[in-house]
C-alpha positions in Angstrom: 0.3 0.2 -0.1 1.1 3.4 -0.6 1.8 5.0 2.7 1.9 8.3 1.4 -0.9 9.2 -1.1 -1.2 12.3 -2.9 0.4 13.8 -0.5 -2.0 12.4 2.8 -0.6 9.5 4.9 -2.5 5.9 4.5 -2.2 4.1 7.4 -4.4 0.6 8.4 -5.8 0.5 12.5 -3.2 -1.2 14.7 -4.6 -5.0 15.3 -4.3 -7.6 17.7 -1.9 -10.4 16.7 -1.7 -12.7 19.6 -2.1 -12.0 23.0 -2.2 -13.6 27.1 -2.1 -12.3 30.2 0.2 -10.2 30.5 1.5 -9.0 26.8 0.2 -8.3 22.8 1.7 -8.8 19.7 -0.1 -5.6 17.5 0.3 -4.8 13.8 1.8 -1.5 12.8 1.6 -0.3 10.0 3.4 2.6 8.1 2.8 6.0 9.4 2.8 5.2 13.2 5.1 6.7 15.3 6.8 5.0 18.0 8.3 7.8 19.9 8.7 7.1 23.4 10.8 8.4 26.2 12.3 6.0 29.3 11.4 9.7 31.7 7.7 10.4 32.3 8.2 13.8 32.3 9.5 13.9 28.6 6.7 11.7 27.6 4.0 14.0 29.6 4.5 16.4 26.1 3.1 13.3 24.0 0.5 13.1 26.9 -0.4 16.8 26.5 -0.1 16.8 22.3 -3.4 14.8 22.8 -5.1 16.5 25.2 -4.5 19.9 23.0 -5.4 18.5 19.9 -8.9 17.1 21.4 -9.0 13.7 20.0 -11.4 11.5 22.2 -11.7 8.2 19.6 -8.8 6.2 18.3 -10.2 5.6 14.6 -10.2 9.4 13.8 -6.6 8.6 14.6 -6.3 5.8 11.7 -8.1 8.1 9.8 -6.3 11.6 9.6 -4.6 11.7 6.6 -1.4 12.3 8.5 1.4 10.0 10.5 0.1 9.7 14.1 2.1 8.8 17.6 1.2 5.2 18.3 1.2 5.8 22.3 -2.4 8.0 21.4 -4.1 5.2 19.8 -3.0 2.9 22.8 -4.4 5.4 25.1 -7.8 6.1 23.7 -8.3 2.7 22.0 -7.8 0.5 25.6 -8.8 3.5 28.2 -10.8 2.0 31.0 -9.6 -1.1 29.9 -9.2 -3.7 32.4 -7.1 -6.2 30.4 -4.7 -3.1 28.9 -4.1 -1.7 32.2 -0.9 0.2 31.4 -1.7 1.0 27.6 -3.3 4.1 29.3 -0.3 5.4 31.4 2.4 7.4 30.4 4.5 6.8 33.5 4.6 3.1 31.9 5.1 4.0 28.3 1.7 3.7 27.2 3.4 -0.5 27.3 5.6 0.1 24.3 8.5 -2.3 24.6 10.5 -1.3 22.1 10.3 1.1 19.0 9.8 0.7 14.6 10.5 3.2 12.6 7.7 5.2 11.7 8.3 4.0 7.8 8.7 0.0 8.8 5.7 -2.3 9.3 5.2 -5.2 11.3 4.6 -6.7 14.9 5.4 -4.7 17.4 5.4 -6.1 21.3 3.3 -4.0 23.8 2.6 -4.6 27.7 -0.4 -5.0 29.1 0.1 -5.2 32.8 2.9 -3.8 34.7 5.0 -7.6 34.9 4.5 -8.3 31.2 5.7 -4.6 30.9 8.7 -5.6 33.1 9.2 -8.8 31.6 9.4 -7.3 27.9 11.9 -4.7 29.0 14.3 -7.2 30.5 13.6 -9.5 27.8 15.1 -6.9 25.5 17.7 -5.7 28.1 19.2 -9.2 28.1 18.9 -10.2 24.1 16.7 -13.1 25.3 14.8 -12.0 23.0 15.6 -10.5 19.3 13.8 -8.6 16.8 13.4 -10.5 13.0 12.8 -8.6 10.0 12.4 -9.3 6.3 13.6 -6.7 3.8 14.7 -6.2 0.4 18.1 -5.0 -1.3 19.7 -4.1 -3.9 22.2 -6.5 -5.3 23.4 -9.9 -4.9 24.2 -10.7 -1.3 26.9 -13.2 -1.7 27.2 -14.9 1.4 24.1 -16.7 1.9 24.4 -16.1 5.9 26.6 -13.2 7.1 26.9 -10.5 10.1 28.0 -7.3 10.1 29.8 -5.6 13.8 30.2 -2.1 12.7 29.4 0.6 15.5 26.7 3.2 14.7 26.0 6.5 16.0 23.4 8.6 16.1 23.0 12.0 15.1 19.6 13.5 17.2 20.0 16.9 15.3 19.6 15.1 11.6 17.9 11.4 12.7 21.0 9.9 10.5 22.7 7.3 11.9 27.0 7.1 10.9 29.0 4.1 11.2 31.5 5.2 13.0 34.6 4.3 16.1 32.7 6.3 18.4 29.3 4.9 18.0 27.5 2.3 20.2 29.0 -1.8 19.5 25.4 -2.7 17.1 24.9 -7.0 15.4 22.8 -7.5 12.8 22.8 -10.9 11.6 21.7 -11.6 7.4 20.3 -14.7 6.1 19.7 -14.6 1.8 16.0 -15.9 1.2 16.2 -15.7 -2.1 17.2 -13.6 -5.4 15.5 -11.9 -8.3 14.8 -9.3 -11.1 12.4 -7.3 -11.9 10.3 -8.3 -14.9 11.8 -7.2 -18.4 15.1 -5.7 -16.0 18.9 -6.4 -15.1 19.0 -5.0 -11.9 19.3 -8.0 -8.6 17.8 -7.6 -5.4 17.8 -10.1 -2.5 15.3 -11.0 -0.1 16.8 -11.4 3.3 15.8 -12.5 6.9 17.6 -9.9 9.5 18.0 -11.2 12.8 19.4 -7.7 14.9 21.1 -8.3 18.4 20.9 -4.7 19.1 18.2 -1.6 18.5 20.4 1.0 17.3 18.3 3.8 15.1 18.1 2.5 11.5 20.4 0.1 12.1 19.4 -2.4 9.4 19.0 0.3 6.7 22.3 1.7 7.7 24.5 -1.9 8.1 22.5 -3.4 4.8 24.0 -0.2 2.9 27.7 -0.3 4.6 28.0 -4.1 2.7 27.0 -2.6 -0.2 23.7 -3.5 -0.3 21.1 -0.5 0.2 17.5 -1.4 1.0 14.9 -0.4 -1.7 13.0 3.0 -0.9 15.1 3.4 1.5 15.4 7.3 1.0 17.8 8.0 3.5 20.2 5.9 3.3 19.9 4.7 -0.5 19.7 7.8 -2.7 21.4 7.1 -5.4 18.1 4.6 -6.4 15.3 5.6 -4.0 13.5 8.0 -7.3 13.8 4.4 -9.0 12.7 2.4 -6.2 9.6 4.4 -5.2 8.1 4.4 -9.1 7.3 0.2 -8.5 7.4 0.3 -4.2 6.6 3.0 -3.0 7.6 2.6 1.0 10.8 1.6 2.9 10.6 -2.4 2.2 11.1 -3.4 5.2 8.6 -5.4 8.0 8.9 -7.0 11.3 7.9 -10.1 11.8 
């Protein structure tokens, strides 16, 4: 789906893929912003944004035609729910256990209870849970499996990450699932399963670009090909599963 159709953002309402008593897995489409802070004081800013707009229905956010904060949808959709106790609580970051880029689709885990939220956070911190993705990259990735350990530095001012010695440790594993060519074309693309041990900003996009295989339709780290890519793939080809 073209999630920026004629200037408007077309996004799907989040759906529950799986849940138990304490945690749930949601399906997030591109267009939902997962911006939260570990600081309750900073999260009050996101809470104020919603109150100032006066939006009271989660469906309004889905149909707004612009990018929206996932925490706002959670707060409205599960307001007063006994099952989703922390999804309206900024002190527990609305239950959001990890992040996904605004233009990345896929599964995102949330805590429904304090116990579930704390368990997820601890599991990510101790690397007992890994995030897995599927992506389409330019070129024929020669190794069937491989890893990238380049350190990543994030520039907050430009929201851009760089491979740099001063950066934080980051580790990405990739596995080639198939190689393809567009009908009538000569360019080769590789479909990869990617598992990240760390969760640095734009990690997959930067790491795959650093080894010569940028993601399809990546406007930030693949400027050489992105204009052509967008003609047949209208958004970043990256999905968490």
